[in-house]
DSSP file (Angstrom, degrees, kcal/mol; ACC not computed):
  #  RESIDUE AA STRUCTURE BP1 BP2  ACC     N-H-->O    O-->H-N    N-H-->O    O-->H-N    TCO  KAPPA ALPHA  PHI   PSI    X-CA   Y-CA   Z-CA
    1    1 A M     >        0   0    0      0, 0.0     4,-1.3     0, 0.0     3,-0.1   0.000 360.0 360.0 360.0 -34.1    6.8    0.2   -8.6
    2    2 A F  T  4  +     0   0    0      1,-0.2     3,-0.1     2,-0.2     0, 0.0   0.886 360.0  38.7 -62.8 -39.4    4.3   -1.2  -11.1
    3    3 A L  T  > S+     0   0    0      1,-0.2     4,-0.7     2,-0.1    -1,-0.2   0.658 109.1  62.9 -86.2 -15.7    2.0   -2.5   -8.4
    4    4 A A  H  > S+     0   0    0      1,-0.2     4,-2.3     2,-0.2     5,-0.2   0.793  88.5  68.7 -80.6 -28.2    2.4    0.4   -6.1
    5    5 A M  H  X S+     0   0    0     -4,-1.3     4,-2.5     1,-0.2     5,-0.2   0.918  97.9  48.8 -62.8 -45.9    0.9    3.1   -8.4
    6    6 A P  H  > S+     0   0    0      0, 0.0     4,-2.6     0, 0.0     5,-0.2   0.900 111.4  52.2 -60.3 -36.9   -2.7    1.8   -8.4
    7    7 A F  H  X S+     0   0    0     -4,-0.7     4,-2.3     1,-0.2    -2,-0.2   0.924 110.5  47.2 -62.2 -44.4   -2.5    1.7   -4.5
    8    8 A Q  H  X S+     0   0    0     -4,-2.3     4,-1.9     2,-0.2    -1,-0.2   0.906 113.1  48.3 -65.5 -41.2   -1.3    5.3   -4.4
    9    9 A N  H  X S+     0   0    0     -4,-2.5     4,-1.9     1,-0.2    -2,-0.2   0.922 113.7  45.8 -65.8 -43.9   -4.0    6.5   -6.8
   10   10 A I  H  X S+     0   0    0     -4,-2.6     4,-2.8    -5,-0.2     5,-0.2   0.875 109.9  55.7 -66.3 -36.7   -6.8    4.7   -4.9
   11   11 A L  H  X S+     0   0    0     -4,-2.3     4,-2.4    -5,-0.2    -1,-0.2   0.892 106.8  49.7 -63.4 -40.0   -5.4    6.0   -1.6
   12   12 A V  H  X S+     0   0    0     -4,-1.9     4,-2.0     2,-0.2     5,-0.2   0.931 113.0  46.3 -64.3 -45.5   -5.6    9.6   -2.7
   13   13 A V  H  X S+     0   0    0     -4,-1.9     4,-2.9     1,-0.2     5,-0.5   0.921 113.9  48.2 -64.3 -44.0   -9.2    9.2   -4.0
   14   14 A M  H  X>S+     0   0    0     -4,-2.8     4,-1.7     1,-0.2     5,-1.6   0.901 110.8  51.1 -64.3 -40.3  -10.3    7.4   -0.8
   15   15 A A  H  <5S+     0   0    0     -4,-2.4     6,-2.9    -5,-0.2    -1,-0.2   0.897 117.7  38.5 -64.4 -39.2   -8.7   10.0    1.4
   16   16 A E  H  <5S+     0   0    0     -4,-2.0    -2,-0.2     4,-0.2    -1,-0.2   0.904 128.2  28.7 -80.1 -41.4  -10.4   12.9   -0.4
   17   17 A E  H  <5S+     0   0    0     -4,-2.9    -3,-0.2    -5,-0.2    -2,-0.2   0.861 128.0  34.2 -92.0 -37.4  -13.8   11.4   -1.0
   18   18 A T  T  <5S+     0   0    0     -4,-1.7    -3,-0.2    -5,-0.5    -4,-0.1   0.930 133.6  22.6 -84.7 -48.1  -14.4    8.9    1.8
   19   19 A W  S   <S-     0   0    0     -5,-1.6    -3,-0.2     2,-0.1    -4,-0.1   0.419  93.6-132.7-102.4   0.9  -12.6   10.6    4.7
   20   20 A Q        +     0   0    0     -6,-0.3     2,-0.3     1,-0.2    -4,-0.2   0.862  56.1 142.2  49.0  44.8  -12.7   14.2    3.4
   21   21 A T        -     0   0    0     -6,-2.9    -1,-0.2     1,-0.1    -2,-0.1  -0.744  38.9-144.3-108.3 162.1   -9.1   14.8    4.2
   22   22 A G     >  -     0   0    0     -2,-0.3     4,-1.7    -6,-0.0     3,-0.2   0.148  55.5 -47.2 -98.9-143.2   -6.6   16.8    2.2
   23   23 A E  H  > S+     0   0    0      1,-0.2     4,-2.3     2,-0.2     5,-0.2   0.849 133.5  56.9 -64.1 -35.4   -2.9   16.4    1.6
   24   24 A S  H  > S+     0   0    0      1,-0.2     4,-2.2     2,-0.2    -1,-0.2   0.880 105.2  51.4 -66.4 -36.4   -2.1   15.7    5.2
   25   25 A G  H  > S+     0   0    0      2,-0.2     4,-2.3     1,-0.2    -1,-0.2   0.890 109.3  50.1 -65.5 -39.5   -4.6   12.8    5.3
   26   26 A V  H  X S+     0   0    0     -4,-1.7     4,-2.4     2,-0.2     5,-0.2   0.909 110.7  50.5 -64.3 -41.4   -3.0   11.3    2.3
   27   27 A G  H  X S+     0   0    0     -4,-2.3     4,-2.4     1,-0.2    -2,-0.2   0.897 110.0  49.2 -63.3 -40.9    0.4   11.6    3.9
   28   28 A I  H  X S+     0   0    0     -4,-2.2     4,-2.3     2,-0.2    -1,-0.2   0.915 111.6  49.0 -65.7 -42.2   -0.7   10.0    7.1
   29   29 A L  H  X S+     0   0    0     -4,-2.3     4,-1.6     2,-0.2    -2,-0.2   0.898 113.0  46.8 -65.4 -40.0   -2.3    7.1    5.2
   30   30 A M  H  X S+     0   0    0     -4,-2.4     4,-1.9     2,-0.2    -1,-0.2   0.886 111.8  51.2 -68.8 -37.4    0.9    6.5    3.2
   31   31 A A  H  X S+     0   0    0     -4,-2.4     4,-2.8     1,-0.2     5,-0.2   0.888 106.3  55.1 -65.2 -37.9    3.0    6.8    6.3
   32   32 A A  H  X S+     0   0    0     -4,-2.3     4,-2.2     1,-0.2    -1,-0.2   0.895 107.5  49.8 -62.4 -39.2    0.8    4.2    8.0
   33   33 A G  H  X S+     0   0    0     -4,-1.6     4,-1.8     2,-0.2    -1,-0.2   0.897 112.2  47.6 -64.7 -40.2    1.5    1.8    5.1
   34   34 A G  H  X S+     0   0    0     -4,-1.9     4,-2.1     2,-0.2    -2,-0.2   0.902 111.4  49.7 -67.1 -41.4    5.2    2.4    5.4
   35   35 A I  H  X S+     0   0    0     -4,-2.8     4,-2.6     1,-0.2     5,-0.2   0.903 109.9  51.9 -64.5 -40.5    5.2    1.9    9.1
   36   36 A G  H  X S+     0   0    0     -4,-2.2     4,-2.4    -5,-0.2    -1,-0.2   0.877 108.4  51.7 -62.7 -37.5    3.3   -1.3    8.7
   37   37 A G  H  X S+     0   0    0     -4,-1.8     4,-2.2     2,-0.2    -2,-0.2   0.903 110.8  46.9 -65.2 -41.6    5.8   -2.6    6.2
   38   38 A V  H  X S+     0   0    0     -4,-2.1     4,-2.5     2,-0.2    -2,-0.2   0.925 112.8  48.9 -66.4 -44.4    8.7   -1.9    8.5
   39   39 A I  H  X S+     0   0    0     -4,-2.6     4,-2.3     1,-0.2    -2,-0.2   0.913 112.0  49.6 -62.3 -41.8    7.0   -3.5   11.5
   40   40 A G  H  X S+     0   0    0     -4,-2.4     4,-2.3     2,-0.2    -1,-0.2   0.903 110.8  49.3 -63.2 -41.1    6.2   -6.6    9.3
   41   41 A A  H  X S+     0   0    0     -4,-2.2     4,-2.3     1,-0.2    -2,-0.2   0.903 111.7  48.6 -65.5 -40.8    9.8   -6.8    8.1
   42   42 A L  H  X S+     0   0    0     -4,-2.5     4,-2.4     2,-0.2    -1,-0.2   0.886 110.7  51.3 -65.7 -38.0   11.1   -6.6   11.7
   43   43 A W  H  X S+     0   0    0     -4,-2.3     4,-2.1     2,-0.2    -2,-0.2   0.918 111.3  47.0 -65.1 -43.3    8.6   -9.3   12.8
   44   44 A I  H  X S+     0   0    0     -4,-2.3     4,-1.5     2,-0.2    -2,-0.2   0.906 113.1  49.4 -64.7 -41.0    9.7  -11.6   10.0
   45   45 A A  H  < S+     0   0    0     -4,-2.3    -2,-0.2     1,-0.2    -1,-0.2   0.891 112.1  48.1 -65.4 -38.7   13.4  -11.0   10.8
   46   46 A K  H  < S+     0   0    0     -4,-2.4    -1,-0.2     1,-0.2    -2,-0.2   0.858 104.8  59.6 -69.5 -34.8   12.8  -11.6   14.5
   47   47 A K  H  < S+     0   0    0     -4,-2.1    -1,-0.2    -5,-0.2    -2,-0.2   0.892  90.1 176.3 -61.9 -39.7   10.9  -14.8   13.8
   48   48 A G     <  -     0   0    0     -4,-1.5     2,-0.4    -5,-0.1    -1,-0.1  -0.078  39.8 -22.4  70.1-167.7   14.0  -16.2   12.1
   49   49 A D        -     0   0    0      1,-0.1    -4,-0.0    -4,-0.1     0, 0.0  -0.643  49.4-169.1 -82.5 129.6   14.5  -19.7   10.6
   50   50 A N        -     0   0    0     -2,-0.4     3,-0.4     0, 0.0    -1,-0.1  -0.018  60.8 -81.0-110.1  30.5   12.2  -22.3   12.0
   51   51 A G  S    S-     0   0    0      1,-0.2    -2,-0.1     2,-0.1     0, 0.0   0.673  81.1 -63.1  85.0  17.5   13.9  -25.4   10.5
   52   52 A G              0   0    0      1,-0.0    -1,-0.2     0, 0.0    -3,-0.0   0.592 360.0 360.0  86.0  10.3   12.4  -25.2    7.0
   53   53 A T              0   0    0     -3,-0.4    -2,-0.1     0, 0.0    -4,-0.0   0.417 360.0 360.0-108.2 360.0    8.7  -25.7    8.0
């Protein structure tokens, strides 16, 4: 949680000032980060143990 707060604050500022989106744009960007995390976790789980290397 400590490291996530700066990301969330910067994401809100970037969504409003860089891409001129409102609350829906912030929600889409946060959802994209969550979806990427789930996909990454599934990829690591599928990769499995490779013999310690």
